[in-house]
N, C-alpha and C positions, 0 to 999 in steps of 0.2 A: 505493499500499498505506497502509495506517494506523502509522505507530512510534506507540510505546513510548514514551515514556523517563520516567528514572524521576527521583524531583526528592530537588536538595539537598536537608539537613539545614541545617540554620545551625550547628544545631552538637549533637557528642555525645555520649549519656548515656559517663562512662565508666568503671570503680571505681574505686578510693582504690587508688594503688600505696601501696608501707611507702618508695619515697625517691625523691626527683627533684631536680635539678641544680638549681632557683628555687622554692622555695615560695614565689611573691604573694599578702598577707591587701588583699582588695578585688578583689572583680568588675565595679569601675562603669568607668567611661571610664580612670581617671591605667591601672589593676589591667591593663587587655583592651593598650590604647598601650602598653605594657612590653614586654606579653605580644606584644605583636606586630610589636614591630621585637624582638624577642628573635626571633624566626621566621624574621626577613630577617638576624638574623644566623650564622644553624647550631645556637642555645640551643634545642630545639626538648621537649627532658624538662623539664615547666614544669607543676606547679599552678595555674591559677587559684584560689582560697579565697575566700568567699564566707558569713559568716553565714543572708540573710536574701535573692531572689533576682538572678538574673542586674542591673545598674546598677538595682535598686531601690533605691541609697540616694541617694547626693548628686544622680547623674546623669538622674534618675527626676525629681529636683524646682531641676531648674534652669531658666534660661529662655537659656540654649543663646546668648548676646550674643555674639561674637565683633572684634574690637580689639587694635590693636597703641601705641596712644597715649596712653604710661604719661609716666613721668617721669624716670627713669630714666636713664646710661649701660648699665646690667647688664638694669633691664628691657626698657629696647627694644625692642633687635635683640630678646633671646628671645621675644618675643608674635609681632615682627614674624613671626619664621621659621616660628610655630604656628601665621599664617594665611596664608605662605605657602603650608606642610602642606592648610590647611582648603579651600585653595584645588582641591588638585586628587585631594583624598584621594579625593573618588565613585569617579574612573576610576579609580589606585590600586585600590580594595576593589570595587574592582565593584558598585558598593549607590550607591544613590542618595542622599546622605546630607540633601538641601534646601538646601543651604548657600549664601543666597538676598544678594550683597554688596549692602544695599542704602544707606548709608554710618551716619556718622553724626553727631549735635549735640553737643555740653558748651555746653549756655546757662552766659553768665553774666549777673550783678542786676546786679552794685558790681563796681565799681573794683575794691578790689582781686581779688575772679575776675577780668574783666582783666586784671588785673595777669599773675593762676597763669596759666591758660590762654595766653596768650603767652607765657611759662615758659616750659608743657609745649610748642605750637607751635615753634618755633625748636629744645628741643632733635628731638624728633622731625624737621622735616628736618633737621640736621645730621647727622642720624644716619640719612637714605635714608628716612622712613615719608614716606608720605603724610598731611602737614596740615596747615592754612592758617587763621588767628584771618576771619572773612566778622562784616561788621555787620544789620544788622535787616532792610533789604532783600533782601538776598542769604537770607539764614536766609529771612523770608516768601515767597519763592517757596523752596524747597525745602520748607520746609513752613504751607502754604497754610493748613490752618483751627487755626496755634496762634495767641492768641495773643500782642499781643507787649508786652501789660500797660502801656500809655503810661497816664500820667497817673496810675497807679497802684502798689502793694507790690511794690517790685522788679520791676523793669521791665527786659527782654528788651536788652541792654547792643551783646554781640557773644558769638560761640557761635565755637565750636575746629570746623572742620568735618573732619571727618577717611573719604573717600571709604570708602576699603580695609576697615569695618564691614562686618561684617554680622552675623544668624542663621542658626541651623542645627536643623534635628530633628536632639532630644537623644538622641530612644532609635533611631531610623541608624545615627550613627553610631556607640551602642554593639549594638548590631547589627554591623554590615560591621564594628566593628574584629575581634566576637564569632565571625563566619564566618571571617573571615582566622586567628584566630587555632586556629578548630578547622582548618581548611584543612592550619594549619606544623607540627602533629605537637601542640599543647602542649591541655592538659583542664583544662576547669571543671567545678570541682565546686562549685557555691550547695546555703545550707539546711545548713553545713559552717565551723562556728565553733572558730573558734584557741580555746585558751581556754589555754595558755602554750605558754614556745618554749625549748627547754632549749639549753646551753648547756658551753662547755667550751674549757677553757684560753682563756677571753675568746671565743671564738667561736660561730656560733651556729651549732646539729648538728641541730636538729629541733624538728619542734612538736606541741604534744596538742592534737586537733581532738573535736569530739564525734562522730567515728566509726572516733576512733583516734588509733594515733604516726603521726609525717608525719617520714625521716630528708633533709636538705637542709642542699645549703649557703652555700646565699646564702638568705635572706629577705628579703621586701621589703615595708615598710609605705606598702602607699596606702590602707590604706583616710581615710576624712572621716566627723569625727564624734568615733570613738571612734577617733585616732590618738593621741592622750594616750595611753585604757590599756593599746594594744601597746606603747608602746613599757613602762610602769610591766614587762612581760612581762621584762626584760633588764636593768631596773633604769637605769630612763631618766627623764625631767625634759625634759619639753618645753616651751619656752616660747611654750605654748600658754593661749587662753581661746575657747571651743566657746560661740558662740552663735546660737539661731535667724530665719533670713533669711527674706521673707516676700514672697506678686507672689500676683496672682489676674492670672486677665483674663474679658473681659467677654464678653458673646452672640457673636454674626457680628455687620457691620455691612460697609458698602460698605464695600471701600474711600479711607481719603480722606487716608492716610497710608502714605508708601512710606523709611521715613529712619526706624533710630530716634530716641528727644531723648531726651537724658540732664539734668539741672537738679543742682548742686552746694546751692544757698540752699535750695531747695523737697524738696530727698530724695528723688527719683520720680525715675524713666526710665519712656517709655514706646515698641509701636512694633507696627505690626500685624500680622502673619501673616497669609498664605495663603489660609487659609483666611474671616480678618476681625475675624479674637478681635482686638481688644486687651488685649497686656500690661502689666499694669501693678506694678512693684517698687521698693525703695527699699531703706532702709538699715538693719543688720542688727537686733532690740530690745536694744536695751542695758545687759540684761543678760544671763547666765553660765547657756545651760541646754540641759539637749537634750528637748527637750519638741519636738514637732515636731506642734502640736498648733495652727492660724490662734487671732487672735487679735478678735476685732471693733472694738478700738481702729486694730488694726491697719488694721483695709483701709478707716474711718474718714477716717483721717493721709492714708492712701496714695491714696486715693480723691476724698478735700478738691486735696489739691495736685496730682491731674489735673487733673482739673477747671476751675483754675485754665489750666494752662500749655493749655485745649481742652475752653472751654465749650459746644464740641455730644458730647461726656460726657455732660451731665449730669442726662440719664432714661434712661442707659443703664442693663441693669441686667449686673451682677458677676452672673457663669457661675459662679466655680469659685474658691479660693481653698487654698492652700497654705504650709507653710513646709519650710527646710530649713536643713540643721545648715553652717557657717561658722565653720571652726577657722582664731583671726585669731590671727596673729607679732605684735609684740614694733611692730613697721616694717612691717606686710601684705604680707612679699611670705613668697613658701615655701621650704622647707624637703626641702633635695633633698641623697645623696648618703653616704654609709656613716657610721656612727653611730661619735663618736668612743668607742674600749673597747672597740668589741664585733663583730669585726668578720664580714662576710662578711654580718649587719644593713642593713638600705638603707634610707632615709628618703624619701618623693616623698610630703607632706605640710603645714600650713600652712595649702590652699590657700584659703581663706578667702572671701570672695564671685567669683573669676575661672577657680577650677580650673579647667575646663571649659574655655572657651578654648581653655589651656591645653595640655593632652592629649596634642595632639602632641609637638609638642616638649622634653615633658620627658619621653617614655612613649620615645622616641629615646635623648634623653643617658643617660635610668638607665641605658635597655637597650646604650648604649656603654661604659658604665661595668661594665658588672659581667660583660663581652667582653672585656673588655683592662685590666680594671681601675687601671685611671686615669680619672682626675673628665674628662669634655670640658668647655673653659673656658667653655664658654656656660653650663653650670650649677656650675661652683665658685662661687660668685658665693654665691650664695641655700645654702651648706655651712652647720650650722649652729652650726662654729663659729664664724662670725662677731658674733656676743650673745656669750663670753667673749674675742674679738680691738675689742670694739669698730666693728666694720667691715657697716653692720649698712647694707637698701639703699630706703633710705623711700622707697614707694606708697604710701601711707595719699593725698595727695593727688592725685591718679591715678581717685581708685574716689570723689569725694567725696558721691554721693549711697549710697556700700556703707555709706561710715561713722558707726560706733560715734557716737549723737546723746541 
């Protein structure tokens, strides 16, 4: 007998209710992750609002590199936990996110760069993260197509090898989380812009949106690019500047690179996707802006440095180029936790160039904060109060290819 199965929708459309326990502003990977882990904690009267479409902001403009080889004692275990969550996320969500743990090489071209990578490697190893310093011979074995630049400017002297690193299909992560959010009973409302946040007696009480007013006990600012605008609605100034970040991808090629490569001195990183395309990215644009238009000058700069590492790319065609927005804090670390003086207003923003890789652990931590009223130890160091108390988390050195230059 022929059986007909009803196909499950990835997520449902809903009418906007007049009250939710939690409203999350931003339906990107951080907002979705937070809603998903809230559902696992039994909090399901949740709405995610986004002025655009689902995952159409920073989550759709990422190069989706996952790693944990950071520098600080706060950042290393935080991102290591996120890598572990990513390793099992396909099974947990019941959706293949195409996580490829190809490993990563951070290159050193100068004595000072070797010293910096040695320090990061030792911090990683002390905190249980798999990283080690390797020389040119092993680098060549891992990436045979790479020019070691012997006798040239900026020769490759060493590299930090980080085997757990990988890449993931960004839209698959968004879709998988969205389906999990819908199954738990939370609602996703795209094309719903927040235009104001209501407060009474120092506490948030609701929001004004393009589709009407909503009452809410907790409001989460999980936006990228416009987190400062949302924070201004509760008279909160965030120590954040927003910069465009550009990348491009080539036409598909036969497989020649099965590891991610990053160069601090050349401000470029390169990896090849499972479809054969080569993804090339680098540092944020040196000016603050909200423009997501890509530029010929950045394409030329990234292409030049990619060819310096991989001469085989010289005649390859660029297929497409894009730009996203990065919210940069003074210490290059994110801001998480309840905003000072505004009860019920939760921040998960300032993610700079590494927001996508942190989404699982950040969402889990923010959900625990909302559910218990207590800040988990894992996210406590990233409170906004660190800037006034002088407890900065200096993670700039862990992402030199993405640093402002």
